[in-house]
C-alpha positions in Angstrom: 56.6 -18.1 -77.7 53.7 -20.4 -78.5 52.2 -20.8 -82.0 49.1 -21.9 -83.6 51.1 -22.7 -86.8 53.7 -25.2 -87.8 55.5 -24.6 -91.2 52.8 -21.9 -92.1 49.9 -24.3 -91.4 47.5 -24.1 -88.5 48.0 -27.0 -86.0 44.1 -26.9 -85.5 43.1 -29.9 -87.5 40.2 -31.5 -85.6 36.6 -30.5 -86.7 35.0 -28.6 -83.9 38.4 -27.7 -82.1 39.4 -24.4 -81.1 43.0 -23.4 -79.9 44.2 -20.0 -78.8 47.4 -18.4 -77.5 48.1 -15.2 -75.8 50.6 -13.0 -77.8 52.3 -9.7 -77.3 52.2 -7.8 -80.7 55.0 -5.1 -80.8 53.0 -3.2 -83.5 50.5 -2.4 -80.8 52.8 -1.1 -78.3 53.2 -4.2 -76.6 49.7 -4.9 -75.8 48.4 -8.5 -75.1 46.1 -10.2 -77.5 44.7 -13.6 -78.1 45.6 -15.3 -81.6 42.5 -17.7 -82.1 41.9 -20.6 -84.6 38.6 -22.6 -84.7 38.2 -25.5 -87.3 34.6 -25.8 -88.2 32.8 -29.4 -88.2 33.0 -28.8 -92.1 36.8 -28.5 -92.1 37.1 -24.8 -92.8 39.3 -22.8 -90.5 38.4 -19.4 -88.9 41.4 -17.4 -87.6 41.4 -14.1 -85.8 43.2 -11.9 -83.3 41.6 -9.7 -80.7 42.1 -8.2 -77.3 40.0 -10.8 -75.4 39.0 -14.4 -75.7 35.3 -13.5 -75.7 35.7 -11.2 -78.6 37.3 -14.0 -80.6 34.5 -16.3 -80.0 32.0 -13.5 -80.6 33.8 -13.0 -84.0 33.8 -16.8 -84.7 30.0 -17.0 -83.9 29.2 -14.3 -86.5 31.1 -15.8 -89.0 
């Protein structure tokens, strides 16, 4: 399984960069979700999990 973390730290390091992976969460009866990270140009990290990539990006834009 792919991960956006290495040793507990996000691999999304470049300002303005977004990364995402599909994941199957057992706690939600095996439904597919997107794990999403975005590193803002000021260096702050935004992370979320949602059912669609569009929902992840909408949350990022509201953030």
